[in-house]
N, C-alpha and C positions, 0 to 999 in steps of 0.2 A: 517516444516514451522518455520521461526525464529520470534523473537519478533517484529521486524520492519514490517514484512509481515502481522502479525496479527493486529498490530495497524493500518496499512494502510487500511486493509480490513474493520476494524470497522469504521474508519473515513469515508471511501468511502460510506459505508452503511448508516451511520448517515447523511451524506451530502445529499444522495439521498432522504432520508425521509424528511429532512428539505426542500429540493427543492420542493418536491411534495406537502407538506403541505402549503408552501408559495404560490404555484400555485393555490391550491384549495381554499385558503383564499383570493386570489387576492393581496397578499402582495409580490410585486416585489422584495423588498429589501431582504426578507427572502428567496425567490426563488433564487436570485443571490448568497447570502451567502451560501446556501446549495449547489449550483452548484460548487462554489469555494472550499468548504470543500470536496466535492466528488472528485474533480480533485486533490486536495492536497493528499487525501488518495490514489489515484491511483499512484501518483508519489512516495509516501512513500513505497507503496507495491513493486513498481519496484526497488527501491533502495534496499529493502530487498531481492528481487530476485537476484540482482547482487551480494550482499554479500553472499548469499547462494551458488551461482555458484562459487564464488571465494573460498569459504571454501572447496567446493568439489574438485576444482582444486588443492588447497593446500594439501588436504588429499591424493590425487592421487600422487602428487609429492613426498610427504613424504614417501609413500609406495614404490615408485620407487627407492628412494635413499636408503632405508633400505634393499632392496633385494641384496643378495650377487652376 
């Protein structure tokens, strides 16, 4: 797991908590902010997933080039 994936997962979790707390308190603004933060975290995690996959492809390509 890379740094961006971790940050995204943490942001997603924090947003989910904020959304639930806002809902429990009847605070629609906090609920919406939490939902937005959760979605932002999901996107950030997906970007990290893509970077991780690209790194794996690069590693495989490097190994293929080095083989005699």
